[in-house]
Structures are given as structure tokens and as C-alpha cells.
C-alpha positions, 0 to 999 in steps of 0.5 A, a space after each residue: 572086720 567091723 560090727 554088723 547091725 543087728 535086727 530092728 529091736 522094735 519090729 525086727 526089720 533090716 537096718 541100713 547104715 547111713 555114712 555122711 560127714 561129721 555127725 551125720 552117720 546113722 542107722 535106720 530100720 527099713 521097715 519101721 524107720 527107727 534110727 539112731 541119733 547122729 554119730 561121729 562114724 558108722 561104726 559108733 551108729 552101729 554100736 548105738 543101735 546094737 546096744 539097743 538091739 540087745 534087748 531083742 528077747 526082753 522086747 519079744 517077751 513083753 510084746 508076746 504077753 501084751 498081744 496075749 492080754 489083748 487077745 484074751 480080752 475077748 475070752 468068752 469065759 470070764 474066769 478063763 480070761 481072768 487066769 490068763 490075763 494074770 498069767 500074761 501079766 506075770 510074763 510082761 512084768 518078768 520081761 520088763 524086769 529082764 528075768 
């Protein structure tokens, strides 16, 4: 059985495999339209796509931390905002470093 494409690493959308002649095989997200480059086979396109999708957890952590930084920038209590910002920076730094 061939490998199935994982959800989009950028938005979590469902991927579609497109098959064509020569190097016209690729995987594209149905939601955000992110896609791989042309590959020699559908299996190679899925493999390329899944290598990118392997970082899903790190991307999700980073996205969550960045959204929290944005949300906390409107915090009314300045000291609470600074504390939360520092916590979220550490979360973002750890996600970027793969921890």
C-alpha cells in the first residue's frame, strides 16, 4: 500500500495528489493551496509533502505562541502583558528550536 499524504503543515487542510506525465506529479492543499514542486511520481510527491508535514507539532506550537503574543498585546494590565509576552516568547523559541 502506498503512503497517504498527511494534513497540510500550514493550515491542516486536506491534501490532494495530482498525477501527470513526467515531473508533473504534485500534492496540493485543498484549503490554502500550498503545494510541492513537480516530482517524477505521485509517491515521490507524497513523500516530499509528508517530510514537510512531519513538523506539524512544531508549527502548531509556534502558531499558538504567536497568536498568544498578538492577543496579549492588547492586555490592559501592562505588567501581566509583559509576563505573558515573555512566556510566549519562550514557547515560540522552544518551538523554533524543536524542543
